[in-house]
Backbone as a chain_set.jsonl record, in Angstrom:
{"seq": "MVGYYRSMERSSQAPEPSETLGFRLSELGWNQARLFRSTIEPCGLEPVEFTVLRTLVGHAGASQKTVCRILQITPTRMVGLIDSLEAKGFVERRQNADDRRARAVHLTASGRRTLRRALDELMKAERWLCEPLIGDEREVLLRLLGRISDHVGLGRDLYPARVMGWPWPDS", "coords": {"N": [[80.141, -106.386, 226.927], [79.21, -105.387, 229.325], [78.952, -102.669, 228.735], [76.675, -102.585, 227.108], [74.565, -103.163, 228.885], [74.903, -101.049, 230.636], [74.313, -98.883, 228.96], [71.623, -99.343, 228.625], [70.747, -98.851, 231.205], [71.062, -96.086, 231.395], [69.153, -95.198, 229.726], [66.068, -93.521, 229.447], [63.752, -94.913, 229.244], [63.601, -98.053, 229.967], [63.465, -101.141, 228.253], [60.774, -103.541, 228.367], [61.354, -106.681, 229.951], [60.592, -108.854, 228.278], [60.948, -107.758, 225.832], [63.573, -107.723, 225.26], [66.523, -108.964, 223.712], [68.148, -110.84, 225.04], [66.377, -111.919, 226.981], [64.421, -113.064, 225.302], [65.98, -114.948, 223.875], [66.764, -116.578, 225.995], [64.273, -117.529, 226.872], [63.375, -118.873, 224.535], [65.456, -120.726, 224.333], [65.09, -122.264, 226.647], [62.579, -123.362, 226.084], [63.225, -124.777, 223.734], [65.05, -126.646, 224.738], [63.347, -128.221, 226.274], [61.65, -129.183, 224.217], [63.525, -130.571, 222.671], [64.356, -132.597, 224.483], [61.868, -133.942, 224.891], [61.426, -134.835, 222.325], [63.457, -136.686, 221.771], [63.208, -138.526, 223.824], [61.305, -140.699, 223.347], [62.939, -142.3, 221.82], [64.547, -143.483, 223.587], [66.613, -142.019, 224.67], [68.574, -139.688, 226.538], [69.349, -136.161, 226.505], [72.227, -135.74, 226.799], [73.168, -138.293, 226.248], [72.397, -138.581, 223.575], [74.131, -136.674, 222.497], [76.613, -137.882, 222.975], [76.376, -140.2, 221.356], [76.107, -138.99, 218.828], [78.574, -137.761, 218.634], [80.24, -139.992, 218.537], [79.76, -140.943, 215.977], [81.363, -139.411, 214.304], [83.785, -139.984, 215.395], [84.565, -142.739, 215.445], [85.42, -145.529, 217.346], [86.862, -144.101, 219.172], [88.607, -143.425, 222.214], [87.285, -143.5, 225.571], [88.407, -141.427, 226.98], [89.121, -139.63, 224.955], [86.587, -138.913, 223.971], [85.615, -137.693, 226.268], [87.277, -135.432, 226.335], [86.539, -134.13, 223.937], [83.831, -133.517, 224.398], [83.96, -132.225, 226.765], [83.39, -133.454, 229.243], [83.526, -134.89, 232.463], [85.728, -137.633, 233.308], [84.602, -139.494, 235.136], [81.838, -139.035, 234.871], [81.589, -139.699, 232.175], [82.122, -142.466, 232.157], [79.831, -143.456, 233.428], [77.897, -142.643, 231.552], [78.66, -144.099, 229.235], [78.388, -146.663, 230.261], [75.578, -146.711, 230.623], [74.685, -146.338, 227.958], [75.79, -148.607, 226.825], [74.413, -150.609, 228.211], [71.915, -150.226, 227.109], [72.381, -151.16, 224.639], [73.423, -149.535, 222.648], [76.052, -148.738, 222.305], [79.359, -150.213, 222.222], [82.155, -151.364, 224.046], [85.438, -151.91, 223.025], [88.586, -153.608, 222.792], [91.341, -151.47, 222.424], [93.21, -151.302, 219.543], [95.714, -150.111, 219.341], [96.521, -149.495, 221.912], [96.524, -151.447, 224.552], [95.636, -150.894, 227.093], [93.65, -149.049, 226.867], [90.177, -148.514, 226.108], [88.207, -148.777, 223.268], [85.406, -147.04, 222.003], [82.484, -147.858, 220.329], [79.744, -147.281, 218.115], [76.866, -149.336, 218.012], [74.906, -151.305, 215.676], [72.274, -150.996, 216.482], [72.537, -148.652, 217.961], [73.177, -146.829, 215.918], [70.801, -146.938, 214.391], [68.987, -145.956, 216.283], [70.004, -143.388, 216.747], [69.694, -142.316, 214.18], [66.895, -142.373, 213.968], [66.243, -140.601, 216.06], [67.427, -138.247, 215.048], [65.889, -137.885, 212.731], [63.395, -137.353, 213.902], [64.053, -135.019, 215.284], [64.572, -133.318, 213.137], [62.008, -133.07, 212.081], [60.848, -131.681, 214.209], [62.337, -129.332, 214.044], [61.521, -128.349, 211.56], [58.864, -127.774, 212.208], [59.29, -125.785, 214.16], [60.349, -123.752, 212.573], [58.284, -123.031, 210.906], [56.924, -120.449, 210.895], [58.762, -118.836, 209.597], [59.848, -117.285, 206.564], [61.009, -117.601, 203.184], [64.45, -116.983, 203.039], [64.764, -116.62, 205.752], [65.328, -118.399, 207.889], [68.006, -119.172, 207.389], [69.209, -116.661, 207.551], [68.648, -116.027, 210.223], [70.116, -118.06, 211.5], [72.732, -117.3, 210.745], [72.925, -114.782, 212.033], [72.586, -115.521, 214.74], [74.834, -117.105, 214.963], [76.854, -115.173, 214.754], [76.404, -113.766, 217.132], [76.916, -115.832, 218.961], [79.654, -116.244, 218.453], [80.587, -113.753, 219.295], [80.132, -113.779, 222.073], [81.79, -115.779, 222.769], [81.11, -118.468, 222.509], [81.433, -119.888, 220.191], [80.879, -121.828, 217.196], [80.547, -124.539, 217.392], [79.873, -125.616, 220.016], [78.875, -128.001, 220.966], [79.703, -130.779, 219.057], [78.036, -130.595, 216.519], [78.312, -130.657, 213.763], [79.944, -132.741, 213.286], [78.972, -135.227, 212.455], [77.966, -134.803, 209.928], [75.774, -134.345, 207.078], [73.985, -135.592, 204.374], [73.084, -138.53, 206.291], [75.814, -140.569, 207.248], [76.661, -143.648, 205.743], [78.41, -145.539, 206.651]], "CA": [[78.84, -106.79, 227.409], [78.81, -104.469, 230.39], [78.536, -101.419, 228.108], [75.307, -102.741, 226.623], [73.648, -103.035, 230.011], [75.011, -99.681, 231.156], [73.575, -97.971, 228.086], [70.2, -99.542, 228.92], [70.467, -98.201, 232.478], [70.994, -94.642, 231.169], [67.963, -94.91, 228.934], [64.951, -93.08, 230.284], [62.723, -95.947, 229.197], [64.156, -99.386, 229.794], [62.465, -102.024, 227.64], [60.238, -104.648, 229.149], [62.245, -107.837, 229.77], [60.183, -109.673, 227.14], [61.327, -107.066, 224.601], [65.025, -107.744, 225.118], [67.03, -110.133, 223.002], [68.601, -111.827, 226.019], [65.221, -112.607, 227.551], [63.817, -113.904, 224.25], [66.858, -116.097, 223.625], [66.662, -117.456, 227.156], [62.953, -118.161, 226.829], [63.387, -119.834, 223.427], [66.391, -121.794, 224.674], [64.434, -123.135, 227.622], [61.541, -124.092, 225.363], [63.873, -125.719, 222.817], [65.61, -127.739, 225.529], [62.207, -129.104, 226.593], [61.24, -129.83, 222.971], [64.593, -131.513, 222.328], [64.247, -133.746, 225.391], [60.638, -134.698, 224.631], [61.523, -135.426, 220.993], [64.347, -137.852, 221.754], [62.852, -139.481, 224.878], [60.739, -141.945, 222.818], [64.026, -143.093, 221.242], [65.293, -144.054, 224.698], [67.821, -141.223, 224.871], [68.66, -138.417, 227.244], [70.117, -135.244, 225.658], [73.67, -135.964, 226.822], [73.417, -139.565, 225.556], [72.311, -138.245, 222.157], [75.36, -135.966, 222.143], [77.695, -138.868, 222.93], [76.191, -141.012, 220.146], [76.393, -138.15, 217.673], [80.023, -137.573, 218.598], [80.876, -141.248, 218.137], [79.66, -141.098, 214.521], [82.539, -138.782, 213.704], [84.996, -140.437, 216.075], [84.371, -144.169, 215.675], [86.537, -146.192, 217.994], [87.581, -143.195, 220.062], [88.655, -143.846, 223.612], [86.418, -142.706, 226.445], [89.168, -140.225, 227.31], [88.999, -138.711, 223.821], [85.212, -138.402, 223.96], [85.568, -136.75, 227.4], [87.939, -134.194, 225.929], [85.73, -133.486, 222.901], [82.567, -133.015, 224.961], [84.247, -131.556, 228.032], [82.683, -134.186, 230.289], [84.498, -135.52, 233.36], [85.854, -139.083, 233.092], [83.646, -140.226, 235.97], [80.523, -138.898, 234.218], [81.628, -140.424, 230.904], [82.006, -143.901, 232.439], [78.408, -143.708, 233.663], [77.17, -142.496, 230.276], [78.975, -145.235, 228.374], [77.732, -147.825, 230.889], [74.152, -146.626, 230.307], [74.504, -146.568, 226.518], [76.131, -150.013, 226.57], [73.29, -151.402, 228.741], [70.816, -150.076, 226.152], [72.788, -151.791, 223.386], [73.716, -148.498, 221.649], [77.502, -148.69, 222.092], [80.124, -151.306, 222.811], [83.573, -151.105, 224.297], [86.328, -152.925, 222.459], [90.013, -153.395, 223.049], [91.985, -150.543, 221.502], [94.269, -152.015, 218.832], [96.998, -149.433, 219.525], [96.85, -149.38, 223.329], [95.709, -152.464, 225.222], [95.074, -150.355, 228.34], [92.507, -148.179, 226.534], [88.995, -149.152, 225.514], [87.621, -148.015, 222.162], [83.943, -147.034, 222.079], [81.895, -147.927, 218.993], [78.289, -147.386, 217.98], [76.354, -150.6, 217.495], [73.868, -151.104, 214.655], [71.112, -150.461, 217.199], [72.851, -147.257, 218.281], [73.051, -146.046, 214.676], [69.367, -146.836, 214.061], [68.365, -145.084, 217.283], [70.45, -142.027, 216.469], [69.04, -141.891, 212.931], [65.486, -142.108, 214.3], [66.215, -139.364, 216.853], [67.711, -137.136, 214.138], [64.704, -137.684, 211.882], [62.381, -136.698, 214.729], [64.515, -133.659, 215.551], [64.389, -132.535, 211.912], [60.575, -132.737, 212.041], [60.632, -130.629, 215.216], [62.923, -128.09, 213.523], [60.622, -127.831, 210.511], [57.726, -127.168, 212.902], [59.764, -124.557, 214.787], [60.634, -122.733, 211.554], [57.108, -122.776, 210.063], [56.58, -119.034, 210.685], [59.792, -118.14, 208.829], [59.639, -117.358, 205.114], [62.187, -117.373, 202.349], [65.738, -117.353, 203.623], [64.829, -116.118, 207.127], [65.993, -119.387, 208.745], [69.449, -119.062, 207.182], [69.607, -115.359, 208.092], [68.617, -116.154, 211.676], [71.268, -118.875, 211.891], [73.941, -116.473, 210.611], [72.917, -113.774, 213.091], [72.837, -116.203, 216.012], [76.234, -117.507, 214.914], [77.664, -113.997, 215.068], [76.263, -113.512, 218.566], [77.658, -116.915, 219.637], [81.077, -115.922, 218.33], [80.848, -112.558, 220.102], [80.167, -114.114, 223.503], [82.818, -116.798, 222.974], [80.626, -119.851, 222.46], [81.835, -120.563, 218.968], [79.789, -122.44, 216.433], [80.444, -125.966, 217.685], [79.961, -125.908, 221.438], [78.768, -129.446, 220.845], [80.127, -130.99, 217.671], [76.877, -130.942, 215.695], [78.677, -130.894, 212.368], [80.836, -133.891, 213.218], [78.382, -136.358, 211.741], [77.642, -134.468, 208.547], [74.427, -134.625, 206.586], [73.104, -136.639, 204.86], [73.606, -139.52, 207.235], [76.846, -141.443, 206.677], [76.249, -145.05, 205.695], [79.397, -146.441, 207.262]], "C": [[78.342, -105.808, 228.461], [78.305, -103.153, 229.807], [77.108, -101.458, 227.621], [74.32, -102.515, 227.761], [73.716, -101.639, 230.624], [74.245, -98.704, 230.287], [72.074, -98.129, 228.302], [69.819, -98.842, 230.22], [70.296, -96.704, 232.305], [69.747, -94.249, 230.393], [66.822, -94.516, 229.868], [63.84, -94.119, 230.303], [63.378, -97.289, 228.916], [63.075, -100.279, 229.174], [61.945, -103.047, 228.643], [61.172, -105.842, 228.934], [61.88, -108.679, 228.541], [60.527, -109.028, 225.803], [62.837, -107.01, 224.414], [65.455, -109.047, 224.453], [67.455, -111.227, 223.972], [67.451, -112.623, 226.611], [64.6, -113.551, 226.524], [64.662, -115.139, 223.965], [66.794, -117.094, 224.772], [65.352, -118.228, 227.147], [62.88, -119.228, 225.725], [64.307, -121.015, 223.718], [65.781, -122.785, 225.649], [63.37, -123.997, 226.938], [62.155, -125.146, 224.439], [64.487, -126.89, 223.563], [64.512, -128.74, 225.903], [61.755, -129.868, 225.361], [62.254, -130.89, 222.559], [64.468, -132.779, 223.175], [63.015, -134.588, 225.067], [60.663, -135.373, 223.259], [62.38, -136.681, 221.001], [64.024, -138.888, 222.831], [62.231, -140.765, 224.333], [61.785, -142.864, 222.15], [64.876, -143.747, 222.33], [66.563, -143.297, 225.026], [67.578, -140.003, 225.746], [69.482, -137.483, 226.358], [71.624, -135.504, 225.651], [74.033, -137.293, 226.146], [73.367, -139.36, 224.04], [73.616, -137.6, 221.7], [76.541, -136.927, 222.06], [77.578, -139.715, 221.668], [76.566, -140.223, 218.9], [77.895, -137.933, 217.522], [80.729, -138.83, 218.118], [80.758, -141.515, 216.633], [80.913, -140.545, 213.848], [83.854, -139.24, 214.306], [84.867, -141.917, 216.435], [85.621, -144.773, 216.296], [87.37, -145.291, 218.887], [87.601, -143.775, 221.469], [87.674, -142.993, 224.409], [87.1, -141.393, 226.787], [89.058, -139.184, 226.194], [87.605, -138.097, 223.774], [85.018, -137.415, 225.113], [86.127, -135.403, 226.986], [87.092, -133.428, 224.921], [84.512, -132.804, 223.51], [82.747, -132.265, 226.275], [83.398, -132.13, 229.173], [83.732, -134.86, 231.161], [84.564, -137.025, 233.089], [84.853, -139.901, 233.903], [82.257, -140.198, 235.341], [80.488, -139.708, 232.929], [81.488, -141.926, 231.129], [80.538, -144.263, 232.643], [77.581, -143.623, 232.388], [77.408, -143.694, 229.357], [78.364, -146.51, 228.942], [76.254, -147.859, 230.518], [73.888, -146.933, 228.837], [74.823, -148.016, 226.148], [75.0, -150.933, 227.049], [72.086, -151.344, 227.805], [71.145, -150.716, 224.799], [73.164, -150.804, 222.294], [75.201, -148.347, 221.352], [78.11, -149.966, 222.645], [81.565, -150.861, 222.988], [84.364, -152.263, 223.699], [87.754, -152.598, 222.861], [90.565, -152.445, 222.004], [93.17, -151.258, 220.874], [95.646, -151.416, 219.093], [97.463, -149.389, 220.982], [95.951, -150.329, 224.113], [95.1, -151.973, 226.527], [93.804, -149.55, 228.081], [91.38, -149.001, 225.926], [88.45, -148.219, 224.433], [86.106, -148.137, 222.246], [83.4, -146.952, 220.657], [80.375, -147.926, 219.079], [77.946, -148.791, 217.504], [75.347, -150.291, 216.379], [72.618, -150.516, 215.298], [71.326, -148.993, 217.561], [72.719, -146.357, 217.066], [71.579, -145.864, 214.29], [68.665, -145.866, 215.007], [68.739, -143.632, 217.029], [69.789, -141.493, 215.207], [67.578, -141.539, 213.185], [65.36, -140.796, 215.08], [66.46, -138.156, 215.954], [66.533, -136.843, 213.219], [63.614, -136.952, 212.655], [62.775, -135.25, 215.039], [64.37, -132.761, 214.318], [62.913, -132.157, 211.735], [60.272, -131.596, 213.011], [61.199, -129.295, 214.724], [62.054, -127.498, 212.421], [59.403, -127.159, 211.145], [58.136, -125.82, 213.499], [59.898, -123.428, 213.765], [59.441, -122.427, 210.647], [56.797, -121.295, 209.869], [57.592, -118.263, 209.828], [59.547, -118.324, 207.335], [60.958, -117.09, 204.385], [63.449, -117.854, 203.033], [65.87, -116.898, 205.077], [65.514, -117.098, 208.082], [67.505, -119.256, 208.622], [69.982, -117.738, 207.732], [69.668, -115.433, 209.614], [69.81, -116.972, 212.17], [72.569, -118.079, 211.806], [74.041, -115.448, 211.74], [73.208, -114.4, 214.459], [74.285, -116.69, 216.084], [77.162, -116.355, 215.26], [77.595, -113.664, 216.554], [77.019, -114.569, 219.36], [79.149, -116.658, 219.603], [81.442, -114.765, 219.258], [80.971, -112.883, 221.589], [81.111, -115.281, 223.802], [82.329, -118.229, 222.976], [81.138, -120.595, 221.236], [80.639, -121.222, 218.307], [79.563, -123.895, 216.796], [80.676, -126.264, 219.157], [79.827, -127.419, 221.628], [78.993, -129.733, 219.371], [78.991, -131.46, 216.756], [77.263, -131.288, 214.273], [79.579, -132.101, 212.196], [80.263, -134.98, 212.332], [78.065, -136.052, 210.294], [76.199, -134.786, 208.208], [74.513, -134.647, 205.09], [73.86, -137.66, 205.718], [74.672, -140.381, 206.576], [76.401, -142.908, 206.767], [77.202, -145.983, 206.429], [79.089, -146.742, 208.709]], "O": [[77.165, -105.446, 228.469], [77.343, -102.578, 230.317], [76.397, -100.457, 227.712], [73.355, -101.764, 227.616], [72.703, -101.108, 231.079], [73.597, -97.793, 230.802], [71.327, -97.158, 228.178], [68.719, -98.304, 230.342], [69.473, -96.098, 232.991], [69.339, -93.088, 230.41], [66.64, -95.103, 230.934], [63.075, -94.199, 231.264], [63.674, -97.62, 227.768], [61.902, -100.178, 229.536], [62.603, -103.365, 229.634], [61.725, -105.999, 227.846], [62.769, -109.165, 227.841], [60.416, -109.667, 224.757], [63.329, -106.329, 223.515], [64.821, -110.089, 224.62], [67.16, -112.402, 223.758], [67.528, -113.846, 226.732], [64.29, -114.701, 226.837], [64.135, -116.243, 223.829], [66.774, -118.305, 224.553], [65.33, -119.435, 227.387], [62.391, -120.335, 225.948], [63.987, -122.158, 223.395], [65.935, -123.997, 225.497], [63.275, -125.199, 227.182], [61.665, -126.273, 224.367], [64.451, -128.018, 223.072], [64.722, -129.952, 225.854], [61.502, -131.071, 225.438], [61.876, -131.986, 222.144], [64.474, -133.892, 222.649], [63.107, -135.812, 224.976], [59.987, -136.382, 223.056], [62.062, -137.647, 220.307], [64.513, -140.016, 222.762], [62.588, -141.845, 224.806], [61.537, -144.053, 221.947], [65.817, -144.481, 222.028], [67.494, -143.863, 225.599], [66.519, -139.378, 225.697], [70.25, -137.966, 225.526], [72.238, -135.487, 224.584], [75.097, -137.401, 225.537], [74.196, -139.902, 223.309], [74.145, -137.94, 220.641], [77.382, -136.799, 221.17], [78.574, -139.931, 220.978], [77.262, -140.73, 218.021], [78.419, -137.925, 216.408], [81.708, -138.749, 217.376], [81.579, -142.244, 216.075], [81.451, -141.156, 212.925], [84.923, -138.92, 213.785], [85.04, -142.297, 217.593], [86.736, -144.551, 215.824], [88.46, -145.671, 219.313], [86.706, -144.527, 221.855], [87.283, -141.908, 223.979], [86.443, -140.356, 226.875], [88.918, -137.992, 226.466], [87.462, -136.893, 223.562], [84.328, -136.408, 224.951], [85.528, -134.361, 227.251], [86.942, -132.212, 225.035], [84.199, -131.66, 223.182], [81.784, -131.733, 226.828], [82.783, -131.399, 229.949], [84.734, -135.354, 230.643], [83.568, -137.625, 232.686], [84.316, -140.892, 233.408], [81.577, -141.223, 235.285], [79.476, -140.336, 232.618], [80.799, -142.596, 230.361], [80.057, -145.257, 232.098], [76.676, -144.429, 232.169], [76.468, -144.236, 228.774], [77.873, -147.35, 228.188], [75.731, -148.907, 230.14], [72.979, -147.695, 228.509], [74.192, -148.583, 225.256], [74.667, -151.913, 226.383], [71.321, -152.305, 227.716], [70.285, -150.801, 223.922], [73.224, -151.183, 221.124], [75.575, -147.883, 220.275], [77.489, -150.696, 223.416], [82.109, -150.093, 222.194], [84.005, -153.431, 223.85], [88.079, -151.467, 223.221], [90.284, -152.602, 220.816], [94.04, -151.764, 221.584], [96.644, -152.136, 219.069], [98.658, -149.262, 221.252], [94.768, -150.055, 224.314], [94.144, -152.57, 227.023], [92.975, -149.389, 228.978], [91.607, -150.044, 225.314], [88.258, -147.025, 224.664], [85.581, -149.214, 222.528], [83.801, -146.089, 219.877], [79.794, -148.498, 220.001], [78.661, -149.365, 216.682], [74.985, -149.132, 216.172], [71.976, -149.637, 214.723], [70.399, -148.188, 217.476], [72.206, -145.243, 217.169], [71.163, -144.77, 213.91], [67.847, -145.053, 214.577], [67.885, -142.747, 217.09], [69.367, -140.337, 215.171], [67.079, -140.533, 212.682], [64.482, -139.981, 214.798], [65.771, -137.143, 216.083], [66.218, -135.682, 212.959], [62.98, -136.038, 212.128], [61.923, -134.362, 215.054], [64.077, -131.572, 214.449], [62.604, -131.052, 211.289], [59.537, -130.666, 212.682], [60.605, -128.244, 214.963], [61.872, -126.282, 212.356], [58.96, -126.107, 210.685], [57.416, -124.831, 213.362], [59.59, -122.275, 214.069], [59.574, -121.64, 209.71], [56.432, -120.905, 208.76], [57.301, -117.153, 209.382], [59.097, -119.382, 206.894], [61.871, -116.448, 204.904], [63.517, -118.974, 203.538], [66.987, -116.8, 205.585], [66.215, -116.667, 208.998], [68.211, -119.231, 209.63], [71.069, -117.692, 208.308], [70.625, -114.957, 210.225], [70.443, -116.605, 213.16], [73.414, -118.173, 212.696], [75.106, -115.267, 212.331], [73.992, -113.858, 215.238], [74.889, -116.683, 217.156], [78.144, -116.539, 215.979], [78.607, -113.321, 217.166], [77.696, -114.239, 220.333], [79.836, -116.834, 220.609], [82.477, -114.794, 219.924], [81.821, -112.322, 222.282], [81.219, -115.72, 224.947], [83.057, -119.126, 223.401], [81.258, -121.819, 221.261], [79.521, -121.167, 218.819], [78.488, -124.434, 216.532], [81.551, -127.053, 219.514], [80.594, -128.028, 222.375], [78.509, -128.987, 218.52], [78.998, -132.596, 216.283], [76.617, -132.122, 213.64], [79.94, -132.448, 211.071], [80.986, -135.589, 211.544], [77.908, -136.978, 209.499], [75.495, -135.431, 208.986], [75.112, -133.72, 204.544], [75.085, -137.636, 205.837], [74.468, -140.874, 205.466], [75.829, -143.33, 207.772], [76.827, -147.1, 206.787], [79.828, -147.484, 209.356]]}, "num_chains": 1, "name": "protein.A"}
């Protein structure tokens, strides 16, 4: 990474910040974070709550500790998130059948409906975002961004987006 910036420093004409990939990705990321938040807010969700619900689809009945590990969230923060989601009726804590000391976290029917609605709205937002792309440009862009993510060590599943699968699981 350092070599890239050093080579730019040696260049007689450094590009304008808006002409650099890093700046564009940062700008788009900031905009997408705002769009994401505004898209799921009408569903009664904060971005991190959405991520917890989405994770629970693929890990039904997981303990709070397991969800903490998957999402790399501190236990204290997770308790607050689960409390909030439980107060909204989106999840419920149940006794863990294998370990009476642990609590299993499950999506409720309301939580599944809310998550499905949020995902539907997010898919509409993604279609809008990709309107200027033609042919297979979306898939090409995803592949290229995936390679950059791998290069900088983010991996493809910083948040387990593929955990839930698509189409929506009926269970």
